C-alpha positions in Angstrom: -15.5 39.2 24.6 -14.2 36.0 23.4 -17.7 34.1 24.6 -19.6 36.1 22.6 -17.3 35.4 20.3 -17.8 31.7 20.5 -21.5 31.7 20.7 -21.6 33.4 17.9 -19.9 30.2 16.1 -21.9 28.2 17.6 -25.0 29.7 16.4 -23.8 29.6 13.3 -22.6 25.8 13.3 -26.5 25.0 14.4 -28.3 26.9 12.0 -26.5 25.5 9.4 -26.7 22.2 10.2 -30.4 22.8 10.7 -30.6 24.5 7.3 -28.9 21.2 5.9 -31.5 18.8 7.5 -34.7 21.0 6.5 -32.8 20.7 2.6 -32.5 17.0 3.6 -35.9 16.3 4.5 -37.7 18.3 1.6 -35.3 16.4 -1.1 -36.4 13.1 0.6 -39.9 13.9 -0.3 -40.0 15.1 -4.1 -42.2 13.3 -6.3 -40.8 9.6 -7.3 -39.8 9.1 -10.4 -42.0 6.5 -11.4 -44.9 9.2 -11.4 -43.2 11.6 -13.6 -43.9 9.0 -16.3 -47.6 8.1 -15.2 -48.4 12.1 -15.1 -47.7 15.1 -17.9 -45.0 17.6 -17.2 -48.1 20.4 -17.5 -49.8 18.0 -14.2 -46.6 18.1 -12.1 -45.7 21.3 -12.2 -48.9 22.5 -11.5 -49.0 20.1 -8.7 -46.2 22.5 -7.1 -48.3 25.5 -7.9 -48.9 27.7 -4.6 -52.9 28.3 -5.7 -53.4 25.6 -8.0 -55.6 22.9 -6.8 -57.5 21.5 -9.8 -54.9 19.4 -10.3 -56.4 17.0 -7.7 -58.4 15.7 -10.0 -56.3 14.5 -12.1 -54.5 12.4 -9.7 -55.6 9.1 -9.1 -57.3 8.8 -5.6 -54.1 6.7 -4.5 -51.3 8.7 -5.8 -52.4 12.0 -4.0 -50.6 11.4 -0.9 -47.4 11.4 -2.4 -48.1 14.1 -4.5 -49.6 16.2 -1.7 -46.4 15.2 0.1 -44.3 16.8 -2.6 -46.0 19.9 -2.4 -45.5 20.4 1.2 -42.1 19.9 1.4 -41.2 22.0 -1.5 -43.3 24.8 -0.5 -41.6 24.8 2.7 -38.3 26.4 1.4 -40.3 26.9 -1.8 -38.4 25.5 -3.7 -39.5 23.8 -7.1 -38.4 20.6 -8.6 
């Protein structure tokens, strides 16, 4: 019985560590503040929506990879920033 409890505690601790690392990964991939002043609030919001694609034409080509990385990472956990 003690081994089962110990195993469950280890699984809970490892799951918590995994979730913390995943949240840090997502938060590290957010759109930098410099881009918030460059683009409108409406465009930033549309870029975070799951099925919206029209915003890509309004973003400069050099900024598109940063926006796509932030979008993918926020969709991992379903967060919106």
